[in-house]
N, C-alpha and C positions, 0 to 999 in steps of 0.2 A: 169753754175751759175750766171755768173757775169752780165747777164743781170737782175736778180732776187735779188736785196739787202737785202734781209730780213734773221735777224737773228734768228732762232726758240730753244726754250728752252722746248723740249717735258721732262714730269714727267710721267713718268709709275705710279708710285704712287697716281697720283690725280687720284679720283673721276670722273673724266669728261675724257672721252675718249679719244684715242690719235685722234683721225680723226676730234675731235671737239676743239681739241687744236690748230690743223694746219687751221682747217676752220676759228677760232676766229681769228688767226693771220693775217693771208692773209686779211680776212673782215677789220681788225684795219687797216692794211696798206693802203687799198685802201680809207676808209672812212678818214683816215689822208693825202692822197694826196702823200703819199710815191710810189703807184702803181697807175701809169698814165692811162687813158683811153686809150686802142689800146694798151700798152705794153703787151709784151707775157710772159706768164706764163711757167716754165720748165714742161718738159712732164711728166705723171704718173711716168714713168719706171725711169727717172733723180731725180725727187726730192725723191722718194723712197729710192733710192740710197743711195743719198746725206745724208737722215737724218737716215738711218739705218731700215727703216719700210718696210710691206708688201705694195705690190701695191695697193693691197684692201683699204688699210686704207687712201692713198691718194686720191684714186676714189671716196671713199664715201662723203672726205672732197671737193673735186671739184664740183661733183654732187650736193651738198648742195648749195655750191657759183653760178651756173650755176642756178639751182632752182628759187633763190631767185634774179637771176638777174647782179650780181656782176661779173661773168664770163661769156664766150661764146665759144662754141666749132666752130674751123672752118675748121675740116677734118684735111686735111694733113698738112694744113698751122699751125693747133697747138689751143690751146686753149689762148684769151686775156681778158685783163680786158672792160666789157662791160660797168660798172657802169659809171652815168655821170661824167665830170670833176668837175662839181660846188658840187658834193657831199661831206659833210664835216659835221663829226658830232662828238662829244666828245664822250668817251670811259667811262663810271660810273663804279662805284665798285657795288656790289649788295646793295640794299637799304632794309634796314628791317621795320617790322612793325611801329618802335619807331622813325623811322626819319619821321623830318616835311616833310610833302608834298610842294611844291613849287606850287605854282598857275601857272595854266596853259591853255591855250589858244587853246584848242583842233582845232579850224578851221585854224590856222595858223601853217600847217608842216615846218621843218626845211629844209627839202630839197622839189624838185620840185615833185617826185615819190617815195613812199616806199609802204612796201606791207602792204595790207590792208588799204589803206587811201581813205579816203570817199570822194566822189563827182568826182571822176576822170574817165572820162570814158574807154573803151578800146582801147588805143593811136596804137596800132598796128595793128587795124584792120579800121581805118580813112582811107579813099582813098586817100591818099596824092598826089598821083601822078594827080588824077583828080583835087585835088583841088591847085595844083602846076599849073596845064596847066590853070585854070580859072584867077588865081592871075596875072600871067606872062600875059595873055591876057588883063586883065583890067589895066597893069601897059601900055602897050604899046600903047592902046588907049586913054591915057590920054590925055586930051586937056586943053586949056588956063583956062577955066570955072573951071577945076576940082583943081586947084592951090590955090585959093581963099578959106573965110573962107568957110567952111562946113554949111549944113543947122542945126540949134541949133534942132531939132524935130528929125532927123535922113532924111538919103537921098528917095526919094520919092521912088525908086525901090524895095528897102528893104520894106518898109511900105507897099507897094501894094502886096509881094509876101508873107507878113506875114499874111495880111488879106485874101489871096486864101488858105493857108494855114490852118488857122483858121477855116475857112468855112468847107474845106474838112473834117478835122483830129480831130476838138475840138469841134466841132456842135453848133458855133454860126456865126453870121453875123456882121462883123463892118466894118466904112467906114475906109480908109487907114489914114485920118484926127486925128481917136481916137486911132492912135497908136503912141509911143512915144520910138525910142529907145536911148538907155541909156548902158553905159559901164560897164554892169553886174547888178547881183541884188542887191546889196549896192546901187549901183545910183540911181537904180528904187526905193528903199526904199525912199532914201534922196530926191527923186524928191516927190514922195506922202506925206510924212511927211512933209517937208517943204511947200508944197501946201496948207494943207487940216488941221493940226493938230494944235492945240490951249494947249501950258502947261496945264498940270493936267487933261487932256482929257484922259479917260479909256479906254483901250485896251485891248480883250479879246486874252490870249494867250496859243498854246495847251501845255498844260504840262505832259510829257516831250516836249521840243519843239527846234526848231533851236536858238543855242546860240546867232547868231549875227541877229537875229530878236529881240530877247529879249534885247541885248545892244543897238540895233539904238533906238529902242521907248525908252527906260529908261534914254539914253543921251540927247533926246529932250523932256522929260520933262513930257511923259505918266506917266500913272499909270497902269503897269503890272496888270492884273487880270488874275490868273491864272486860267485854267481849264482841268480838267482831261480829259485823253484819255482812252476810252476803246475799246470794239472790234466792236464799231460803230463809231470811230471816236472822235470830239470833242463833249463833253456831253455837249448838247444844254441845257437840260430842268435843270442842274444844273447850268450854265451862266446863264440863265435868272431868276432863282431863287436869285441869289447870287449877280448878277451885271447888272442887266438890263437896266442902265444907260449908259453904256461904247458907245465910239462913234464909234470906231472900232473894226474888229474881224481879225485875220490873221489866216488862216487854208490853211492846206494841203490835201485836200479831197480826192487825187486820191490816193497816198499814204503816209500818215501820215508819219510825219518826227519829231521823229525817226522808230516810232513802225511799221511802214510798212502796217497799215492799212488802209482798203477803208472807207469813211465817209457814212454811210447808206441814202437811199433816204429819209426817215424819220427827218434824223438827218437835210439834206440837206433842206428839205421844211421848218423846223423847224428855220433854219437859215436865211435864206432869209424872213421868214415871220416876225422875229423878226426886221431885220434890215429896213424892210420896216415901221413899226409900229415906230422905235425908229428914223427912217431918220439918221442912222448910214451906215459905208460903210465897206463892206468885200472885205478883199485883197484875194484874189485866190492866193498861190503861187504854180504854177503848172512846179513843178521843173524837175519831170523825169516821168509823166503821160505815155510818149511813150511807156516806156518799161513796158509791162505787159506779164506774162508768157503762162496766158489761154485766148483767144480768142483777138478780138481787145481793144485798149484802151477803157476806160469808157468816156463818155459825161462829160467835164467840168461843174463844177458848175456854169460858168457864161453860158451858154447853158439854163438854167433853170430861170435866172433872167429875168425875167419879169417888175420889176419896176427899173432896173439899177440903183442898188446897189451894184453890184462887179466891183471891179478893178482887171484886169485879169493879174499876172506877168507873163513871160515867160522866159526861156534862151538857148543860143546857148552853152553853157559850158557844159552840161551835154549829149547834143546830139552829139556837134560836138566836140570842144576840148576847155581848159578852158583859153588858151591862146590867142583867140578871144578877151575876155572880151566884149562881147557882150550879151545885154538883151532887153528886153522890157516891158512896158506895155499899155496895153489896157484900156483907161478911159469911163466911161459912156458919154455921148453926153453931158450932163450940167457941163462936166468939163473940155470940151475940151478947151476953151476959158481963162480960168484959168491955167490950166496946161503949155500951151503954152506960155503962157505969164511970167512965172516962170523959163522957158527953157533958159533965156538969163542968170537966176543965177546960172546954174549947165549943164556946155556945157557939152554935150557930148563926152567920152573920145575914141568912136570905130572910127578908121580911115575911112572914105567913102571909101578908096580903100578895104578896108576888107567889108564893108557894102556892098558895089556894087556886092562883090565877092561871098557873101552869098547869095543873092539876086540870082546870077546867079546860085549858086548852086542848089538852092532851085527851079526855073523855068525850069532848064534842067532837073529835075525830078534827081538828085542825093542825093539829101536829102532825099526823101520818099524811095528810093532804101537803102540807107546805113538804115534808122530806121529799115527796115523789118529785115536786115541781123543782127542788132544790138539784138533785139529781140530775134531773134534764138539763138544766140551766147552767150547772157546774162545768158538764161536759161540752158545753158550746161554749162557756168563756174560757175554759182551759185551752180548747181549740182556736181560739182566737189569740192566745198567748203564744201556743206551740207555733202557728203560723207565722207569728211576727218574727219570732226569735229563728225561725229556720231562713226566713227571707234578710234578716239583717246580718243573722253571725254565719260565717262559713262552719260546717262539723268540725274541723282542725281547732276552732277558737274554742265553740260552746257547742254542747251536745247534750239534747236533752235526755235525761235517763228515761225508761220503761216505766209507767205506773197504772194500776188499775183501778186507782182510787185516790180520794183525800182531795183535801182544799188547799195544799200547794205543790209547788213544781220544783223537782229536785233536778239541776243540771251540774255535766260536767264539764271542766275547763281543762285549757292545753295546759300542760306542765310548767309551759314557760310563766304563768300567770300565776299572781297570788292572791288568793279569792279574800283573805283577810283585807289586804290592802285594797281592793277593787269595793268590797263590800262599807270599809270606811268611807271611801270616796262617793260610793253613791248615797250614803247616809247623808253626809255633807252638802249633796245635792238635791236631799228630799226623797231619795228610791230608798224604800224600806226591806231592801233585800238583806240577805245573810250568809254568811262564810258558813261553808259546810266545814270547813276545821274548828269554827268557834263550836263544833258542837261535841267535837271528842272527849273523850273521857282520859286517856292516856294521850296526853300530848306529844307531837311529835313534831321533830325538826322538818324543815322548809324542805331537805332535799331527799325526807324518808320517802320511799316509794308506797308506803303503806299508808302515809298522810291522803284524807279526803283532801280533794280539791274542786270545789265547786259551788255555785252560788244557789240559794231556795228563793223561793217569791210566792206569795199567794197570788191566785188569780180571783177569787169570785166577784172581785168590785170593778172588774177591768168588763166595760160595760158593753163594748163594741169594737170591731178589728180595728178600725181608725185610732181608736185610745190605746191598742195593743202595741200598734206600729209606732206611735208616737214616743211610748216611753221605751220601747228596746232601742230605738233611735236613741233615747239619750244617756241607755246604757251603754251602746257602742260606742258613744263619743269619750265616756268613762274608761271606758277599757283600753283606749289608744287612739280613736279617731280610725283615718283611712291610712295609718301607718299600722294597724293591727285590723282592723274589722271595716271590711268593705262591702257594703249596701248592693246586695245583687238587682240585677237589672229586673 
């Protein structure tokens, strides 16, 4: 036990089971840095003997910690801490309804990876060996020209590779010169807004919609115009009726973020018709259209654009991994010169070495094979979460919304539950769920029937039914334990 410097104060009189008390103490030690990554924890037999409890009690605690990624079993080599070294989060006391909630930016997680975190692809399934060989080869072939200032618009090989990919998979043709490489989605928005927006311009925003998009347009002096989202996507007739003279519309037509609905063809055509008449710009955020559970991905809105009013934004963060910090934007021919002229003010932060590596990853076919594998894997992992949610929560408490694709799950809560409070409590317990109401453009009161009330969960890194079950049981405890949520037999 000398290698496991933790003190345990187990109280059989507490309502919390002994295995949960052990689980909480070990988890706290890992999150506070007392137990380092790679350090070995005692065997089940040794710790049970030390604490004077049944072996099954330790097994249950270790199983829960393993399912959540804090521990890893290495067979005869024992069980070790597997959480990243950087994992560090304070342990909070329970928060009650009367406590004032702190403002929170749900887009900024405290650590690199938490259960249910949105926007995080299946990192365990990325072909790291292939990627490492490509990056190593690019490094070995670096010449003097590669050491100078990189192209402001992005390296040519990647722009050509993206153009070929878009023609094959997203249904539209563009010249490489129309493609600008940026350091992620936020720099894409910065480039578009900095080049085209005049303070005071109106912008249609999906409500609910991505908070980062809302924040960026507000900061630039735009006038946000909330447009409701229904089962057909952004309500274009409502937008035309209430805000006909907007200059921009930002949409996620493939899988609306966050509800997951697909914009209907009639709404797409109405949006394009409005943009042509008003000479407005449509920003198509195609953040995860590659992931569709049934059939092939739908064609992009850009593929229907005959008047060149759509600005198409894509990213490699969701389809490869976020650390790349690489996105791109495809602009209409009429904007190429203007956008190119503004690139000198907004230098691309993605290193040329990574841009060249992404291009090779695409051109060698690895990108397409990875996408095909992920479509199958995500359908499976989404099934794990849906099945666990259905087993733990009665439908009158939590109901999973129908979705045809995407890498996050949207649920609806009983009106008596407060999604913002639940999300706060969950974050304090290490679960990175988000409240649907935090994604509103037009803030509504708690008792407003139009206020969205649900929680959002990422599922790509849920690797087994057991892990999904453990996580959902933890969420069930947060929602009120046996008083509200009862596990189904």
